[in-house]
Each structure stands twice: as C-alpha cells, then as structure tokens.
N, C-alpha and C positions, 0 to 999 in steps of 0.2 A: 571251667573257670568262668564262663559267662555269668552263671548265677552267683558265683562268688564275688564277682565284680559288681553285678547289678542284680540283686536278689529278686527284684520284682519284674524282671524282663519276661517277655512273652515266650512261650514254649517255641514259637517259630524262630526266635533268635538262636536257640540251641540247635534246632534242625538246620538253620542256615549255616551254622558253624560246621555241622557234620557234612552238609552238602558241599561247602567250600573245601573241606578236606578231600571229599570224593573227587571234586573237579581237579584239585591239585594232583591227585593220584592219576587221574585220567590224562592230564597234560604231561605227566612224567615229572612233575615238580616234587620230587621226594622230600626236599627241604621243607616245603610248606606243609605237606601231609605229615611228615615226621614231627614238625613243630606242633601241629594241632594235637597229635597223639601224645607227644611228650607233655604238653600242657595238662592234659587230663591225668596222665600217669603220675605227674608230680603230686597230685592230690591223693592218688591211690596209696602212696607209701604210708599215709596216716590212717588208712582204713582199719588196720588191725588194732590200732591204739584206741579207737573209739567205736565200740560195737554199736551198730546202728539199728534202730527198730525197723520193722518192716514198713516200707513205704517212705523211708527217709529220702527227701528230695535229692540230696547230693548223690547218694548211691544209686537212686533210680536214674539220674542223669548220666552217671558214669556207665551204668549198665546199658542204657539206650545208645550211648556213644559207641560202645563196642559193637552193639547190634548194627547200628547204622554203617560203621566202617566195614563190618563183615559183609553186609549187603553190597556196599559199593565195590569192594574187592571181588565179590562173587560175580557181579555183573560185568566187571572188567576182565574176568577170566583169571584173576589172581587167586587161585583156589587155596594155595598154601597160606597166604596172608589172610584170606577169608576165614580159613580154619582157625588160625591163631586168634583172630578177633572174636569169633563165635565161642571159642574155648574160654577166652577171658570173660565173655558175656555170661557163660555158664558159671565160671568161678565166682564172679561178683554176685550173681543171683543166689548161688548156694551159700556163700559166706555171709550174706546180709539178709538171708531169708526172704528174698523177693520171689516167693514160690510161683507166682503166676508166670514168671519169665523162664523158669527152669525147663519146662517142656519145649518152649520155643527154641531155646538154645540147643537142646538135644536134637530137635527137628532140623535145625539149620546145620548142625554138625553131620547129621545123617545125610542131608541133601548134598553137602560138599563131597561126602564119600561117594554119592551117586555120580557126581560130575567126574570124580577120579576113577570111576568104575570099580570101586572096592565095595561090592554089594554086600558082602558078609559084615563088614564094619558098619556100613550104612544101616543094615537091619539091626545091629547091636545098639547103635545110638537111638534109633527109632523105638526100639523096645524099652530102652531106658526112659524115653519120653513117656511111653505108654504106662510103664510101671509107676513113675513119679506122678503122672496125672491121675491115675486111678487111686493111688494111695492118699493123695491130697485133695481129691474131689474137684479137680480142675477139668470139668467135663467139656468145656468149650473147645479144648484142643483135640479131643478124641477124633472127630472126623478128619482133621488134618493129619493126625498121626496115622490113622488107618489108610488114608489115601496115599500117603508117602510110603508106608509099608507095602501097599499094593504096587506102587511104582518100583520100589526096590526089588521086590520078589519077582515082578514081571521082567525087569531087566536082567535078573539073575536066571531067568527062564524057569522059575518055580511057579508054574502057571496055576496050580491048584491053590497055593497059598495066596497068590495075587488075587484070584477070584474071591477067596474068603475075606481078605482084608478090604477089598473094594466093596464087597457085600456088606460088611459091617459099617463102612462109611455111609453107604446108601441108606441102610436101615436107620442110622442116627439122623441123617438128613430128612428122611421121610417122617420120622417121629416128630422132628422139630416143625416141619411144615404142617403136619396134622394138628399139632398143638396150636399153631398160629391161626388155623381155620376155626378151631373150636372155641 
C-alpha cells in the first residue's frame, strides 16, 4: 500500500514497512504484523482481474513483501509461517511471470524443509528451482541451487550426491572467477 499511497516513495520505505512487520512479529504483536500483511493482501484480491506484465511495480512489491515476511519468520524460527509466505512468493511470481523470482521462491521453500528436517521434500523444491532456472536461462541462481542441493543431500546422508552438487557449485563459481580475470 505504500506505493499506492505515495507512488514516488523510495524503495527503502517499502523495506521499512516489511521490517516494521518483522519487528512486530518478533515482539509478538500479531495485530500489527497481521495488519501489515492484510494491507497487502487487500490489494492481492484484484490481481487476477488485471493481468500484469512482467516487472509490474505493484506485483513486484507484493512479491518482495511475501519474500521479506518469509525471511523474517524463518529467522524467528516460525517455519510454518515462513513456508506460507514463501509459497505466496512463489504463487505471485508464477501468476505474474516474475520469472527471476521463481527459483528463489523454490530455494526458500527447500530451505524451510531443511529446517523441518524433511530432506526429500527439500530436494524436490530445490530440483524444481533447478528445472525452472535451466528452462528459463536464469543462470545466476544455479550456484545457490547447487549449494542448497548439496546441503540437503548431505543432511540426508547421501554423501555422493552431496559431493556432486557441491562440485557443480564450485565449478560454476570457478568459471565465473576465471571470467572476471580474463
């Protein structure tokens, strides 16, 4: 709602809003956190009515709001709430073709499953991230996906796969570093 009220506000205002909601959550002030979330959800009801082109500022802000609240809940140990916000992050990104955010949403869903020790579901989400990134040429996320797949398979005690995933992450990182030198 911040940009709806003041369209020329700085991005920091939007992040301040998200951080304010996170602080409210940490303090246990569910009313303030819920009000912040409801404020954005009020706008989401109209999203299906108006298909947005990729990069639409309103939908990007809503997408980032879900991402920010997901991170806040994850850091507070509220994994079920974090999962819900990351799932909304994924839904908004897919519905509005914010393709660059889709792998990140899957990565975060996979990481939540790591915290919940559901390694097979973690691996499924991370492989969804990998598939989407490869199909859509979103190469910047690949090292993060590989590292997280490595963590997931390592914690599941599938050491051979963990080594393979971490090896792929290292290979990409080294290619990037060599490219910077040349």
